[in-house]
TIKOLFI-161003 format. One record per atom (N, C-alpha, C): residue number from 1; chain; atom name; x, y, z negated. Coordinates in Angstrom, 1 decimal, always signed. Example, Ala and Ser with C-alpha at 12.3 -4.5 7.8 and 13.67 -1.06 7.14 Angstrom:
residues 2
atom guza:1, vexfi:A, loza:N, px:+13.2, py:-5.7, pz:-7.8;
atom guza:1, vexfi:A, loza:CA, px:+12.3, py:-4.5, pz:-7.8;
atom guza:1, vexfi:A, loza:C, px:+13.2, py:-3.3, pz:-7.8;
atom guza:2, vexfi:A, loza:N, px:+12.8, py:-2.2, pz:-7.1;
atom guza:2, vexfi:A, loza:CA, px:+13.7, py:-1.1, pz:-7.1;
atom guza:2, vexfi:A, loza:C, px:+12.9, py:+0.0, pz:-7.9;
end
This chain:
residues 86
atom guza:1, vexfi:A, loza:N, px:+0.8, py:-1.2, pz:+0.0;
atom guza:1, vexfi:A, loza:CA, px:+0.0, py:+0.0, pz:+0.0;
atom guza:1, vexfi:A, loza:C, px:+0.9, py:+1.2, pz:+0.0;
atom guza:2, vexfi:A, loza:N, px:+0.4, py:+2.2, pz:+0.7;
atom guza:2, vexfi:A, loza:CA, px:+1.1, py:+3.5, pz:+0.8;
atom guza:2, vexfi:A, loza:C, px:+0.6, py:+4.4, pz:-0.3;
atom guza:3, vexfi:A, loza:N, px:+1.5, py:+5.0, pz:-1.1;
atom guza:3, vexfi:A, loza:CA, px:+1.0, py:+6.0, pz:-2.1;
atom guza:3, vexfi:A, loza:C, px:+0.2, py:+7.1, pz:-1.5;
atom guza:4, vexfi:A, loza:N, px:-0.9, py:+7.5, pz:-2.2;
atom guza:4, vexfi:A, loza:CA, px:-1.8, py:+8.6, pz:-1.7;
atom guza:4, vexfi:A, loza:C, px:-1.0, py:+9.8, pz:-1.3;
atom guza:5, vexfi:A, loza:N, px:+0.0, py:+10.2, pz:-2.1;
atom guza:5, vexfi:A, loza:CA, px:+0.8, py:+11.4, pz:-1.8;
atom guza:5, vexfi:A, loza:C, px:+1.6, py:+11.3, pz:-0.5;
atom guza:6, vexfi:A, loza:N, px:+1.8, py:+10.1, pz:+0.0;
atom guza:6, vexfi:A, loza:CA, px:+2.6, py:+9.9, pz:+1.2;
atom guza:6, vexfi:A, loza:C, px:+1.8, py:+9.7, pz:+2.5;
atom guza:7, vexfi:A, loza:N, px:+0.5, py:+9.4, pz:+2.3;
atom guza:7, vexfi:A, loza:CA, px:-0.3, py:+9.0, pz:+3.4;
atom guza:7, vexfi:A, loza:C, px:-0.3, py:+10.0, pz:+4.6;
atom guza:8, vexfi:A, loza:N, px:-0.6, py:+11.3, pz:+4.3;
atom guza:8, vexfi:A, loza:CA, px:-0.7, py:+12.3, pz:+5.3;
atom guza:8, vexfi:A, loza:C, px:+0.6, py:+12.5, pz:+6.1;
atom guza:9, vexfi:A, loza:N, px:+1.8, py:+12.5, pz:+5.4;
atom guza:9, vexfi:A, loza:CA, px:+3.0, py:+12.7, pz:+6.0;
atom guza:9, vexfi:A, loza:C, px:+3.4, py:+11.5, pz:+6.8;
atom guza:10, vexfi:A, loza:N, px:+3.2, py:+10.3, pz:+6.3;
atom guza:10, vexfi:A, loza:CA, px:+3.6, py:+9.1, pz:+6.9;
atom guza:10, vexfi:A, loza:C, px:+2.8, py:+8.8, pz:+8.2;
atom guza:11, vexfi:A, loza:N, px:+1.5, py:+8.9, pz:+8.1;
atom guza:11, vexfi:A, loza:CA, px:+0.6, py:+8.6, pz:+9.2;
atom guza:11, vexfi:A, loza:C, px:+0.7, py:+9.7, pz:+10.3;
atom guza:12, vexfi:A, loza:N, px:+0.8, py:+10.9, pz:+9.9;
atom guza:12, vexfi:A, loza:CA, px:+0.9, py:+12.0, pz:+10.8;
atom guza:12, vexfi:A, loza:C, px:-0.5, py:+12.5, pz:+11.2;
atom guza:13, vexfi:A, loza:N, px:-0.6, py:+13.6, pz:+11.9;
atom guza:13, vexfi:A, loza:CA, px:-1.9, py:+14.1, pz:+12.4;
atom guza:13, vexfi:A, loza:C, px:-2.5, py:+13.1, pz:+13.3;
atom guza:14, vexfi:A, loza:N, px:-3.8, py:+12.7, pz:+13.0;
atom guza:14, vexfi:A, loza:CA, px:-4.5, py:+11.7, pz:+13.8;
atom guza:14, vexfi:A, loza:C, px:-3.7, py:+10.4, pz:+14.0;
atom guza:15, vexfi:A, loza:N, px:-3.0, py:+10.0, pz:+13.0;
atom guza:15, vexfi:A, loza:CA, px:-2.2, py:+8.8, pz:+13.0;
atom guza:15, vexfi:A, loza:C, px:-1.1, py:+8.8, pz:+14.1;
atom guza:16, vexfi:A, loza:N, px:-0.7, py:+10.0, pz:+14.5;
atom guza:16, vexfi:A, loza:CA, px:+0.3, py:+10.0, pz:+15.6;
atom guza:16, vexfi:A, loza:C, px:+1.6, py:+9.4, pz:+15.3;
atom guza:17, vexfi:A, loza:N, px:+2.1, py:+9.5, pz:+14.0;
atom guza:17, vexfi:A, loza:CA, px:+3.3, py:+8.9, pz:+13.6;
atom guza:17, vexfi:A, loza:C, px:+3.2, py:+7.3, pz:+13.7;
atom guza:18, vexfi:A, loza:N, px:+2.1, py:+6.8, pz:+13.3;
atom guza:18, vexfi:A, loza:CA, px:+1.9, py:+5.4, pz:+13.4;
atom guza:18, vexfi:A, loza:C, px:+1.9, py:+4.9, pz:+14.8;
atom guza:19, vexfi:A, loza:N, px:+1.2, py:+5.7, pz:+15.7;
atom guza:19, vexfi:A, loza:CA, px:+1.2, py:+5.3, pz:+17.1;
atom guza:19, vexfi:A, loza:C, px:+2.6, py:+5.3, pz:+17.7;
atom guza:20, vexfi:A, loza:N, px:+3.4, py:+6.3, pz:+17.3;
atom guza:20, vexfi:A, loza:CA, px:+4.8, py:+6.4, pz:+17.8;
atom guza:20, vexfi:A, loza:C, px:+5.6, py:+5.1, pz:+17.3;
atom guza:21, vexfi:A, loza:N, px:+5.4, py:+4.8, pz:+16.1;
atom guza:21, vexfi:A, loza:CA, px:+6.1, py:+3.6, pz:+15.5;
atom guza:21, vexfi:A, loza:C, px:+5.7, py:+2.3, pz:+16.2;
atom guza:22, vexfi:A, loza:N, px:+4.4, py:+2.2, pz:+16.5;
atom guza:22, vexfi:A, loza:CA, px:+3.9, py:+1.0, pz:+17.2;
atom guza:22, vexfi:A, loza:C, px:+4.6, py:+0.9, pz:+18.5;
atom guza:23, vexfi:A, loza:N, px:+4.7, py:+1.9, pz:+19.3;
atom guza:23, vexfi:A, loza:CA, px:+5.3, py:+1.9, pz:+20.6;
atom guza:23, vexfi:A, loza:C, px:+6.8, py:+1.6, pz:+20.5;
atom guza:24, vexfi:A, loza:N, px:+7.5, py:+2.2, pz:+19.5;
atom guza:24, vexfi:A, loza:CA, px:+8.9, py:+2.1, pz:+19.4;
atom guza:24, vexfi:A, loza:C, px:+9.3, py:+0.7, pz:+18.9;
atom guza:25, vexfi:A, loza:N, px:+8.6, py:+0.2, pz:+17.9;
atom guza:25, vexfi:A, loza:CA, px:+9.0, py:-1.0, pz:+17.3;
atom guza:25, vexfi:A, loza:C, px:+8.2, py:-2.3, pz:+17.8;
atom guza:26, vexfi:A, loza:N, px:+7.3, py:-2.0, pz:+18.8;
atom guza:26, vexfi:A, loza:CA, px:+6.6, py:-3.1, pz:+19.4;
atom guza:26, vexfi:A, loza:C, px:+5.7, py:-3.9, pz:+18.4;
atom guza:27, vexfi:A, loza:N, px:+5.0, py:-3.1, pz:+17.6;
atom guza:27, vexfi:A, loza:CA, px:+4.1, py:-3.7, pz:+16.6;
atom guza:27, vexfi:A, loza:C, px:+2.7, py:-3.1, pz:+16.8;
atom guza:28, vexfi:A, loza:N, px:+1.7, py:-3.6, pz:+16.2;
atom guza:28, vexfi:A, loza:CA, px:+0.4, py:-3.1, pz:+16.1;
atom guza:28, vexfi:A, loza:C, px:+0.1, py:-2.8, pz:+14.6;
atom guza:29, vexfi:A, loza:N, px:-0.2, py:-1.5, pz:+14.3;
atom guza:29, vexfi:A, loza:CA, px:-0.5, py:-1.1, pz:+13.0;
atom guza:29, vexfi:A, loza:C, px:-1.9, py:-0.7, pz:+12.8;
atom guza:30, vexfi:A, loza:N, px:-2.6, py:-1.4, pz:+11.8;
atom guza:30, vexfi:A, loza:CA, px:-3.9, py:-1.0, pz:+11.4;
atom guza:30, vexfi:A, loza:C, px:-3.9, py:-0.5, pz:+10.0;
atom guza:31, vexfi:A, loza:N, px:-4.9, py:+0.4, pz:+9.8;
atom guza:31, vexfi:A, loza:CA, px:-5.0, py:+0.9, pz:+8.4;
atom guza:31, vexfi:A, loza:C, px:-6.3, py:+0.5, pz:+7.8;
atom guza:32, vexfi:A, loza:N, px:-6.2, py:+0.2, pz:+6.5;
atom guza:32, vexfi:A, loza:CA, px:-7.4, py:+0.0, pz:+5.6;
atom guza:32, vexfi:A, loza:C, px:-7.2, py:+0.8, pz:+4.4;
atom guza:33, vexfi:A, loza:N, px:-7.7, py:+2.0, pz:+4.4;
atom guza:33, vexfi:A, loza:CA, px:-7.5, py:+2.9, pz:+3.3;
atom guza:33, vexfi:A, loza:C, px:-6.0, py:+3.3, pz:+3.3;
atom guza:34, vexfi:A, loza:N, px:-5.3, py:+2.9, pz:+2.2;
atom guza:34, vexfi:A, loza:CA, px:-3.9, py:+3.3, pz:+2.0;
atom guza:34, vexfi:A, loza:C, px:-3.0, py:+2.1, pz:+2.4;
atom guza:35, vexfi:A, loza:N, px:-3.6, py:+1.0, pz:+2.9;
atom guza:35, vexfi:A, loza:CA, px:-2.9, py:-0.2, pz:+3.2;
atom guza:35, vexfi:A, loza:C, px:-2.6, py:-0.2, pz:+4.7;
atom guza:36, vexfi:A, loza:N, px:-1.4, py:-0.6, pz:+5.1;
atom guza:36, vexfi:A, loza:CA, px:-1.0, py:-0.8, pz:+6.5;
atom guza:36, vexfi:A, loza:C, px:-0.9, py:-2.2, pz:+6.8;
atom guza:37, vexfi:A, loza:N, px:-1.5, py:-2.7, pz:+7.8;
atom guza:37, vexfi:A, loza:CA, px:-1.4, py:-4.1, pz:+8.2;
atom guza:37, vexfi:A, loza:C, px:-0.6, py:-4.0, pz:+9.6;
atom guza:38, vexfi:A, loza:N, px:+0.5, py:-4.7, pz:+9.6;
atom guza:38, vexfi:A, loza:CA, px:+1.4, py:-4.7, pz:+10.7;
atom guza:38, vexfi:A, loza:C, px:+1.4, py:-6.1, pz:+11.4;
atom guza:39, vexfi:A, loza:N, px:+1.1, py:-6.1, pz:+12.7;
atom guza:39, vexfi:A, loza:CA, px:+1.2, py:-7.4, pz:+13.4;
atom guza:39, vexfi:A, loza:C, px:+2.2, py:-7.3, pz:+14.5;
atom guza:40, vexfi:A, loza:N, px:+2.9, py:-8.4, pz:+14.8;
atom guza:40, vexfi:A, loza:CA, px:+3.9, py:-8.4, pz:+15.8;
atom guza:40, vexfi:A, loza:C, px:+5.0, py:-9.5, pz:+15.5;
atom guza:41, vexfi:A, loza:N, px:+6.0, py:-9.5, pz:+16.2;
atom guza:41, vexfi:A, loza:CA, px:+7.1, py:-10.4, pz:+16.0;
atom guza:41, vexfi:A, loza:C, px:+7.7, py:-10.2, pz:+14.6;
atom guza:42, vexfi:A, loza:N, px:+8.1, py:-11.2, pz:+13.9;
atom guza:42, vexfi:A, loza:CA, px:+8.6, py:-11.0, pz:+12.5;
atom guza:42, vexfi:A, loza:C, px:+9.7, py:-10.0, pz:+12.4;
atom guza:43, vexfi:A, loza:N, px:+10.7, py:-10.0, pz:+13.4;
atom guza:43, vexfi:A, loza:CA, px:+11.8, py:-9.0, pz:+13.3;
atom guza:43, vexfi:A, loza:C, px:+11.2, py:-7.6, pz:+13.4;
atom guza:44, vexfi:A, loza:N, px:+10.2, py:-7.4, pz:+14.3;
atom guza:44, vexfi:A, loza:CA, px:+9.7, py:-6.1, pz:+14.5;
atom guza:44, vexfi:A, loza:C, px:+8.8, py:-5.6, pz:+13.3;
atom guza:45, vexfi:A, loza:N, px:+8.1, py:-6.5, pz:+12.7;
atom guza:45, vexfi:A, loza:CA, px:+7.3, py:-6.2, pz:+11.6;
atom guza:45, vexfi:A, loza:C, px:+8.2, py:-5.9, pz:+10.4;
atom guza:46, vexfi:A, loza:N, px:+9.3, py:-6.6, pz:+10.3;
atom guza:46, vexfi:A, loza:CA, px:+10.2, py:-6.3, pz:+9.2;
atom guza:46, vexfi:A, loza:C, px:+10.8, py:-4.9, pz:+9.3;
atom guza:47, vexfi:A, loza:N, px:+11.1, py:-4.5, pz:+10.6;
atom guza:47, vexfi:A, loza:CA, px:+11.6, py:-3.1, pz:+10.8;
atom guza:47, vexfi:A, loza:C, px:+10.5, py:-2.1, pz:+10.4;
atom guza:48, vexfi:A, loza:N, px:+9.3, py:-2.3, pz:+10.8;
atom guza:48, vexfi:A, loza:CA, px:+8.2, py:-1.4, pz:+10.4;
atom guza:48, vexfi:A, loza:C, px:+8.0, py:-1.3, pz:+8.9;
atom guza:49, vexfi:A, loza:N, px:+8.1, py:-2.5, pz:+8.2;
atom guza:49, vexfi:A, loza:CA, px:+8.0, py:-2.5, pz:+6.8;
atom guza:49, vexfi:A, loza:C, px:+9.2, py:-1.7, pz:+6.1;
atom guza:50, vexfi:A, loza:N, px:+10.4, py:-1.8, pz:+6.7;
atom guza:50, vexfi:A, loza:CA, px:+11.5, py:-1.0, pz:+6.2;
atom guza:50, vexfi:A, loza:C, px:+11.3, py:+0.5, pz:+6.4;
atom guza:51, vexfi:A, loza:N, px:+10.7, py:+0.8, pz:+7.6;
atom guza:51, vexfi:A, loza:CA, px:+10.4, py:+2.2, pz:+7.9;
atom guza:51, vexfi:A, loza:C, px:+9.5, py:+2.8, pz:+6.8;
atom guza:52, vexfi:A, loza:N, px:+8.4, py:+2.0, pz:+6.6;
atom guza:52, vexfi:A, loza:CA, px:+7.4, py:+2.5, pz:+5.6;
atom guza:52, vexfi:A, loza:C, px:+8.1, py:+2.6, pz:+4.2;
atom guza:53, vexfi:A, loza:N, px:+8.8, py:+1.6, pz:+3.8;
atom guza:53, vexfi:A, loza:CA, px:+9.4, py:+1.6, pz:+2.5;
atom guza:53, vexfi:A, loza:C, px:+10.4, py:+2.8, pz:+2.3;
atom guza:54, vexfi:A, loza:N, px:+11.2, py:+3.0, pz:+3.3;
atom guza:54, vexfi:A, loza:CA, px:+12.3, py:+4.0, pz:+3.2;
atom guza:54, vexfi:A, loza:C, px:+11.7, py:+5.4, pz:+3.3;
atom guza:55, vexfi:A, loza:N, px:+10.7, py:+5.6, pz:+4.2;
atom guza:55, vexfi:A, loza:CA, px:+10.1, py:+6.9, pz:+4.3;
atom guza:55, vexfi:A, loza:C, px:+9.3, py:+7.3, pz:+3.1;
atom guza:56, vexfi:A, loza:N, px:+8.5, py:+6.4, pz:+2.6;
atom guza:56, vexfi:A, loza:CA, px:+7.7, py:+6.7, pz:+1.4;
atom guza:56, vexfi:A, loza:C, px:+8.7, py:+6.9, pz:+0.2;
atom guza:57, vexfi:A, loza:N, px:+9.8, py:+6.2, pz:+0.2;
atom guza:57, vexfi:A, loza:CA, px:+10.8, py:+6.4, pz:-0.9;
atom guza:57, vexfi:A, loza:C, px:+11.4, py:+7.8, pz:-0.8;
atom guza:58, vexfi:A, loza:N, px:+11.7, py:+8.3, pz:+0.3;
atom guza:58, vexfi:A, loza:CA, px:+12.2, py:+9.6, pz:+0.5;
atom guza:58, vexfi:A, loza:C, px:+11.1, py:+10.7, pz:+0.1;
atom guza:59, vexfi:A, loza:N, px:+9.9, py:+10.4, pz:+0.5;
atom guza:59, vexfi:A, loza:CA, px:+8.8, py:+11.3, pz:+0.1;
atom guza:59, vexfi:A, loza:C, px:+8.6, py:+11.3, pz:-1.4;
atom guza:60, vexfi:A, loza:N, px:+8.6, py:+10.1, pz:-2.0;
atom guza:60, vexfi:A, loza:CA, px:+8.4, py:+10.0, pz:-3.5;
atom guza:60, vexfi:A, loza:C, px:+9.6, py:+10.7, pz:-4.2;
atom guza:61, vexfi:A, loza:N, px:+10.8, py:+10.8, pz:-3.6;
atom guza:61, vexfi:A, loza:CA, px:+11.9, py:+11.4, pz:-4.2;
atom guza:61, vexfi:A, loza:C, px:+11.8, py:+13.0, pz:-4.1;
atom guza:62, vexfi:A, loza:N, px:+10.8, py:+13.4, pz:-3.4;
atom guza:62, vexfi:A, loza:CA, px:+10.6, py:+14.9, pz:-3.3;
atom guza:62, vexfi:A, loza:C, px:+11.1, py:+15.5, pz:-2.0;
atom guza:63, vexfi:A, loza:N, px:+11.6, py:+14.7, pz:-1.1;
atom guza:63, vexfi:A, loza:CA, px:+12.0, py:+15.2, pz:+0.2;
atom guza:63, vexfi:A, loza:C, px:+10.8, py:+15.6, pz:+1.0;
atom guza:64, vexfi:A, loza:N, px:+11.0, py:+16.7, pz:+1.7;
atom guza:64, vexfi:A, loza:CA, px:+9.9, py:+17.2, pz:+2.6;
atom guza:64, vexfi:A, loza:C, px:+10.3, py:+16.8, pz:+4.0;
atom guza:65, vexfi:A, loza:N, px:+9.5, py:+15.9, pz:+4.6;
atom guza:65, vexfi:A, loza:CA, px:+9.8, py:+15.4, pz:+6.0;
atom guza:65, vexfi:A, loza:C, px:+8.8, py:+15.8, pz:+7.0;
atom guza:66, vexfi:A, loza:N, px:+9.3, py:+16.3, pz:+8.1;
atom guza:66, vexfi:A, loza:CA, px:+8.4, py:+16.7, pz:+9.2;
atom guza:66, vexfi:A, loza:C, px:+8.0, py:+15.5, pz:+10.0;
atom guza:67, vexfi:A, loza:N, px:+7.1, py:+15.6, pz:+10.9;
atom guza:67, vexfi:A, loza:CA, px:+6.7, py:+14.5, pz:+11.8;
atom guza:67, vexfi:A, loza:C, px:+7.9, py:+14.1, pz:+12.6;
atom guza:68, vexfi:A, loza:N, px:+8.7, py:+15.0, pz:+13.0;
atom guza:68, vexfi:A, loza:CA, px:+9.9, py:+14.7, pz:+13.8;
atom guza:68, vexfi:A, loza:C, px:+10.9, py:+13.9, pz:+12.9;
atom guza:69, vexfi:A, loza:N, px:+11.1, py:+14.2, pz:+11.6;
atom guza:69, vexfi:A, loza:CA, px:+11.9, py:+13.5, pz:+10.7;
atom guza:69, vexfi:A, loza:C, px:+11.4, py:+12.0, pz:+10.6;
atom guza:70, vexfi:A, loza:N, px:+10.1, py:+11.9, pz:+10.5;
atom guza:70, vexfi:A, loza:CA, px:+9.5, py:+10.5, pz:+10.3;
atom guza:70, vexfi:A, loza:C, px:+9.7, py:+9.7, pz:+11.5;
atom guza:71, vexfi:A, loza:N, px:+9.6, py:+10.3, pz:+12.7;
atom guza:71, vexfi:A, loza:CA, px:+9.7, py:+9.6, pz:+13.9;
atom guza:71, vexfi:A, loza:C, px:+11.2, py:+9.2, pz:+14.1;
atom guza:72, vexfi:A, loza:N, px:+12.1, py:+10.2, pz:+13.8;
atom guza:72, vexfi:A, loza:CA, px:+13.5, py:+9.9, pz:+13.9;
atom guza:72, vexfi:A, loza:C, px:+13.9, py:+8.8, pz:+13.0;
atom guza:73, vexfi:A, loza:N, px:+13.3, py:+8.7, pz:+11.8;
atom guza:73, vexfi:A, loza:CA, px:+13.6, py:+7.6, pz:+10.9;
atom guza:73, vexfi:A, loza:C, px:+13.3, py:+6.2, pz:+11.6;
atom guza:74, vexfi:A, loza:N, px:+12.2, py:+6.2, pz:+12.3;
atom guza:74, vexfi:A, loza:CA, px:+11.8, py:+5.0, pz:+13.0;
atom guza:74, vexfi:A, loza:C, px:+12.8, py:+4.6, pz:+14.1;
atom guza:75, vexfi:A, loza:N, px:+13.2, py:+5.6, pz:+14.8;
atom guza:75, vexfi:A, loza:CA, px:+14.2, py:+5.4, pz:+15.8;
atom guza:75, vexfi:A, loza:C, px:+15.5, py:+4.9, pz:+15.3;
atom guza:76, vexfi:A, loza:N, px:+16.0, py:+5.4, pz:+14.1;
atom guza:76, vexfi:A, loza:CA, px:+17.2, py:+5.0, pz:+13.5;
atom guza:76, vexfi:A, loza:C, px:+17.1, py:+3.5, pz:+13.1;
atom guza:77, vexfi:A, loza:N, px:+15.9, py:+3.1, pz:+12.5;
atom guza:77, vexfi:A, loza:CA, px:+15.7, py:+1.7, pz:+12.1;
atom guza:77, vexfi:A, loza:C, px:+15.6, py:+0.8, pz:+13.3;
atom guza:78, vexfi:A, loza:N, px:+15.1, py:+1.3, pz:+14.4;
atom guza:78, vexfi:A, loza:CA, px:+15.0, py:+0.6, pz:+15.7;
atom guza:78, vexfi:A, loza:C, px:+16.4, py:+0.3, pz:+16.2;
atom guza:79, vexfi:A, loza:N, px:+17.2, py:+1.3, pz:+16.1;
atom guza:79, vexfi:A, loza:CA, px:+18.6, py:+1.1, pz:+16.6;
atom guza:79, vexfi:A, loza:C, px:+19.5, py:+0.3, pz:+15.7;
atom guza:80, vexfi:A, loza:N, px:+19.2, py:+0.3, pz:+14.4;
atom guza:80, vexfi:A, loza:CA, px:+20.1, py:-0.4, pz:+13.4;
atom guza:80, vexfi:A, loza:C, px:+19.2, py:-0.9, pz:+12.3;
atom guza:81, vexfi:A, loza:N, px:+19.0, py:-2.2, pz:+12.2;
atom guza:81, vexfi:A, loza:CA, px:+18.2, py:-2.8, pz:+11.1;
atom guza:81, vexfi:A, loza:C, px:+18.7, py:-2.5, pz:+9.7;
atom guza:82, vexfi:A, loza:N, px:+20.0, py:-2.3, pz:+9.6;
atom guza:82, vexfi:A, loza:CA, px:+20.6, py:-2.1, pz:+8.3;
atom guza:82, vexfi:A, loza:C, px:+20.7, py:-0.7, pz:+7.8;
atom guza:83, vexfi:A, loza:N, px:+20.3, py:+0.3, pz:+8.6;
atom guza:83, vexfi:A, loza:CA, px:+20.4, py:+1.7, pz:+8.2;
atom guza:83, vexfi:A, loza:C, px:+19.7, py:+2.0, pz:+6.9;
atom guza:84, vexfi:A, loza:N, px:+20.3, py:+2.8, pz:+6.1;
atom guza:84, vexfi:A, loza:CA, px:+19.7, py:+3.3, pz:+4.9;
atom guza:84, vexfi:A, loza:C, px:+19.5, py:+4.7, pz:+5.0;
atom guza:85, vexfi:A, loza:N, px:+18.2, py:+5.1, pz:+5.1;
atom guza:85, vexfi:A, loza:CA, px:+17.8, py:+6.5, pz:+5.3;
atom guza:85, vexfi:A, loza:C, px:+18.2, py:+7.4, pz:+4.1;
atom guza:86, vexfi:A, loza:N, px:+18.4, py:+6.9, pz:+2.9;
atom guza:86, vexfi:A, loza:CA, px:+18.7, py:+7.7, pz:+1.8;
atom guza:86, vexfi:A, loza:C, px:+20.1, py:+8.3, pz:+2.0;
end
């Protein structure tokens, strides 16, 4: 589940950040309230889960992230599974 305080930033306007991540990581993301359900190849879903975890961690730590920052984070994880965004 995504913390309430992170939902708006993570999802983006009209869920645009989620759509970007879907295309980039080759997954399908559905939302149920604050829950994200990710379907796809296990390696791709693991990347999407890392993206969610790391971005929400940054937001919880008080970092202010733009939509561009959030999409760049997904690109970095797409390029390198082991990247640590912190």
